[in-house]
C-alpha positions as CSV (number, residue, x, y, z in Angstrom):
1,M,30.4,70.1,50.2
2,T,26.9,68.9,50.9
3,A,25.7,70.2,47.6
4,R,28.5,68.5,45.7
5,R,27.8,65.2,47.4
6,T,24.2,65.5,46.5
7,G,25.2,66.2,42.9
8,W,27.1,63.0,42.7
9,K,24.2,61.1,44.1
10,G,22.0,62.6,41.4
11,V,24.5,61.4,38.8
12,V,24.5,57.9,40.2
13,S,20.7,57.8,40.4
14,A,20.4,58.9,36.8
15,A,22.9,56.2,35.8
16,I,20.9,53.6,37.7
17,V,17.6,54.8,36.1
18,G,19.2,54.8,32.7
19,G,20.4,51.3,33.2
20,L,16.9,50.1,34.1
21,A,15.5,51.8,31.1
22,I,18.0,50.1,28.8
23,G,17.2,46.8,30.5
24,S,13.5,47.3,30.0
25,L,14.1,47.9,26.3
26,A,16.1,44.8,26.0
27,M,13.4,42.7,27.8
28,F,10.3,44.3,26.3
29,G,11.6,45.8,23.1
30,A,10.3,45.5,19.5
31,A,9.4,41.9,18.4
32,G,12.1,40.1,16.4
33,P,11.6,38.4,13.0
34,E,10.5,35.1,14.7
35,D,7.9,36.9,16.9
36,A,6.5,38.7,13.9
37,T,5.6,35.3,12.2
38,R,4.4,33.7,15.4
39,P,0.5,33.5,15.4
40,A,-1.4,35.2,18.2
41,P,-2.5,33.0,21.0
42,D,-6.1,33.5,20.1
43,A,-5.6,32.8,16.4
44,T,-8.4,30.7,14.8
45,R,-7.3,27.4,13.4
46,V,-9.2,24.5,11.7
47,N,-8.2,20.9,11.3
48,V,-9.5,19.0,8.3
49,V,-9.0,15.5,6.8
50,G,-8.8,14.9,3.1
51,S,-8.9,11.6,1.2
52,G,-7.8,10.8,-2.3
53,E,-8.5,7.8,-4.5
54,V,-7.1,6.6,-7.9
55,S,-8.2,3.6,-9.9
56,V,-5.8,2.2,-12.5
57,E,-5.6,-0.8,-14.7
58,P,-3.2,-3.5,-13.5
59,D,-0.1,-4.2,-15.6
60,R,1.1,-7.4,-13.9
61,A,-0.5,-10.7,-13.2
62,Q,0.5,-13.6,-10.9
63,I,-1.0,-17.0,-11.7
64,T,-0.7,-20.0,-9.4
65,L,-0.8,-23.4,-11.1
66,G,-0.9,-26.7,-9.3
67,A,-1.1,-30.4,-9.9
68,T,-1.8,-33.4,-7.6
69,A,-1.3,-37.1,-8.2
70,Q,-1.9,-40.2,-6.1
71,A,-0.2,-43.6,-6.4
72,D,0.6,-46.7,-4.5
73,T,4.2,-45.5,-3.9
74,A,5.6,-42.1,-3.0
75,S,8.0,-42.3,-6.0
76,D,5.2,-42.9,-8.5
77,A,3.1,-40.1,-7.1
78,Q,6.0,-37.7,-7.3
79,R,6.9,-38.8,-10.8
80,Q,3.4,-38.2,-12.1
81,V,3.3,-34.7,-10.7
82,N,6.8,-34.0,-12.1
83,E,5.7,-35.1,-15.5
84,I,2.6,-32.8,-15.5
85,L,4.4,-29.8,-14.2
86,G,7.4,-30.4,-16.5
87,K,5.3,-30.3,-19.6
88,L,3.3,-27.4,-18.4
89,I,6.3,-25.2,-17.6
90,A,8.0,-26.0,-20.9
91,D,4.9,-24.9,-22.9
92,V,4.3,-21.9,-20.7
93,K,7.8,-20.7,-21.5
94,D,7.2,-21.2,-25.2
95,L,4.4,-18.7,-25.0
96,D,7.1,-16.0,-24.7
97,V,5.0,-13.6,-22.6
98,E,6.5,-10.3,-21.6
99,G,8.1,-10.2,-18.1
100,M,7.5,-13.9,-17.5
101,M,9.0,-15.4,-14.3
102,L,8.3,-18.9,-13.0
103,Q,8.9,-20.1,-9.4
104,T,8.1,-23.2,-7.5
105,S,6.0,-22.1,-4.5
106,Q,5.1,-25.3,-2.8
107,I,5.9,-29.1,-2.9
108,S,4.3,-31.7,-0.7
109,L,4.3,-35.5,-0.4
110,S,2.1,-37.2,2.2
111,P,0.7,-40.7,2.9
112,V,-3.0,-41.5,2.3
113,Y,-4.6,-43.4,5.1
114,E,-7.5,-45.7,5.2
115,S,-9.5,-46.1,8.4
116,G,-12.4,-48.4,9.1
117,R,-14.4,-50.0,11.8
118,G,-12.4,-52.4,14.1
119,R,-9.1,-50.9,13.0
120,D,-7.1,-49.2,15.7
121,V,-4.3,-48.0,13.6
122,P,-5.0,-46.3,10.2
123,R,-3.4,-48.2,7.2
124,I,-1.4,-46.4,4.5
125,V,-3.0,-47.2,1.2
126,G,-1.0,-44.8,-1.0
127,Y,0.8,-41.5,-1.4
128,R,-0.3,-38.1,-2.6
129,A,2.2,-35.6,-4.2
130,S,1.5,-32.1,-5.2
131,N,3.5,-29.2,-6.7
132,T,2.5,-25.6,-7.2
133,V,4.2,-23.1,-9.5
134,M,3.8,-19.4,-9.6
135,V,3.9,-17.7,-13.0
136,R,4.3,-13.9,-13.2
137,V,3.6,-12.1,-16.4
138,D,3.7,-8.4,-17.3
139,D,1.2,-8.7,-20.2
140,V,-2.1,-9.2,-18.5
141,K,-3.8,-9.9,-21.9
142,R,-1.9,-13.2,-22.1
143,V,-3.2,-14.6,-18.8
144,G,-5.8,-16.6,-20.6
145,D,-3.1,-18.3,-22.7
146,V,-1.3,-19.4,-19.6
147,V,-4.5,-20.8,-18.1
148,D,-5.3,-22.7,-21.3
149,V,-1.8,-24.3,-21.3
150,A,-2.2,-25.3,-17.7
151,V,-5.5,-27.0,-18.4
152,E,-4.2,-28.8,-21.4
153,H,-1.3,-30.3,-19.5
154,G,-3.4,-31.6,-16.6
155,A,-3.1,-29.0,-13.9
156,N,-5.9,-30.1,-11.6
157,E,-5.5,-27.9,-8.5
158,S,-7.6,-24.8,-8.0
159,M,-5.9,-21.9,-9.6
160,G,-5.6,-18.3,-8.3
161,I,-4.9,-15.2,-10.4
162,S,-4.0,-11.8,-8.9
163,F,-3.6,-8.6,-10.8
164,Q,-1.0,-6.1,-9.5
165,L,0.9,-2.9,-10.3
166,R,4.5,-3.0,-11.3
167,N,5.2,0.6,-10.1
168,P,2.5,1.6,-7.6
169,E,4.4,4.8,-6.6
170,R,2.9,6.9,-9.4
171,A,-0.7,6.0,-8.4
172,Q,0.1,6.5,-4.7
173,L,1.5,10.0,-5.3
174,E,-1.6,11.0,-7.4
175,A,-3.9,9.7,-4.6
176,L,-1.9,11.8,-2.1
177,R,-2.1,14.9,-4.3
178,R,-5.9,14.5,-4.5
179,A,-6.1,14.0,-0.8
180,V,-4.3,17.4,-0.2
181,T,-6.6,19.1,-2.7
182,T,-9.6,17.8,-1.0
183,A,-8.4,18.8,2.5
184,R,-7.7,22.4,1.2
185,A,-11.1,22.6,-0.3
186,K,-12.7,21.6,3.0
187,A,-10.6,24.2,4.9
188,D,-11.8,26.9,2.4
189,A,-15.4,25.8,2.9
190,V,-15.2,25.9,6.7
191,A,-13.6,29.4,6.5
192,G,-16.2,30.7,4.1
193,A,-19.0,29.5,6.3
194,M,-17.5,31.4,9.2
195,G,-17.0,34.6,7.1
196,M,-13.3,34.1,7.2
197,K,-10.5,32.9,4.8
198,V,-7.5,30.6,5.0
199,E,-4.5,32.8,5.7
200,R,-2.0,29.9,5.4
201,V,-1.6,26.2,5.8
202,E,0.4,25.6,9.0
203,E,0.8,21.8,8.8
204,V,0.0,18.8,6.6
205,S,0.6,15.3,7.8
206,E,0.0,12.1,5.8
207,Q,-2.1,9.6,7.6
208,G,-0.7,6.7,5.5
209,A,-1.3,5.7,1.9
210,E,-3.1,2.4,1.6
211,P,-1.0,0.0,-0.4
212,P,-2.6,-1.1,-3.7
213,R,-4.6,-4.3,-3.1
214,P,-4.3,-7.0,-5.8
215,V,-7.5,-7.9,-7.7
216,Y,-8.1,-11.6,-7.5
217,A,-9.9,-13.9,-9.9
218,A,-10.2,-17.7,-9.7
219,R,-11.9,-20.5,-11.5
220,G,-11.9,-24.2,-10.8
221,M,-9.7,-26.3,-13.1
222,E,-12.6,-28.6,-13.8
223,M,-14.7,-25.7,-15.0
224,M,-11.9,-24.5,-17.2
225,A,-11.4,-27.9,-18.7
226,M,-15.1,-28.1,-19.7
227,D,-14.8,-24.9,-21.6
228,A,-13.2,-25.6,-25.0
229,S,-12.9,-22.0,-26.0
230,A,-10.1,-19.7,-24.8
231,T,-10.4,-18.8,-21.2
232,P,-11.6,-15.2,-20.7
233,V,-9.9,-13.3,-17.9
234,E,-10.9,-9.8,-16.9
235,S,-8.3,-7.8,-14.9
236,G,-10.6,-5.1,-13.6
237,Q,-9.0,-2.1,-11.8
238,I,-6.9,-1.5,-8.8
239,T,-7.8,1.3,-6.4
240,V,-5.1,3.2,-4.5
241,R,-6.1,5.5,-1.6
242,A,-4.4,8.1,0.6
243,Q,-5.4,10.4,3.5
244,V,-4.0,13.6,5.0
245,T,-4.7,15.8,7.9
246,M,-4.3,19.6,7.4
247,T,-4.1,22.4,9.9
248,C,-4.9,25.9,8.6
249,R,-4.9,29.4,10.2
250,L,-7.9,31.5,9.4
251,G,-8.3,35.2,9.3
252,Q,-10.6,38.0,8.2
């Protein structure tokens, strides 16, 4: 009887040991697919920054035209400005420039004061009215024509011209592509200097593409009026920039 009881104990012990062995395999068995792709804790990595830049010719211009008039009464001052801008707008529209759009951007009417010695309260001696119109065109070569019409019709406020891009996305994507290419070249250079190579790119993050900045050009109205020839306007180029950060894993 004792031998039989000992035999059962042996079976039970074997079962317990077997269970522990199975549990050990479950806990410390072969690595799964996710573990196989997980880098070792001591893997060598490098972080690099790449920048990209694209310069393109603008295909849109925005011109600001303004007129100011002063008169004894507010109504006369406003009437004079309206006459100047009315003729100007009509002739600018007759130019029939591609993609033209006109929009009033600012209207103002204010009293003109005279102050002198011995006078406590300034005296109103007239009124000044002004009106500013924004003209947008998609043919940048016709900007000079718009300027000439403005001068001919009495626009006497300083004029601003900004050159822009109608669709900046294409230039932004090209700048981003160049930034990634530059970052990868830097990673390869670092790896080569260490006697290693880039095994794979683990992460790329965009640091933000700088929006295209308009190119500005301006000339005083008086200077333009003195020039009898057609007004020359150079659009220049618009620069678009992008930057990325890249993390690469290196190996032998």
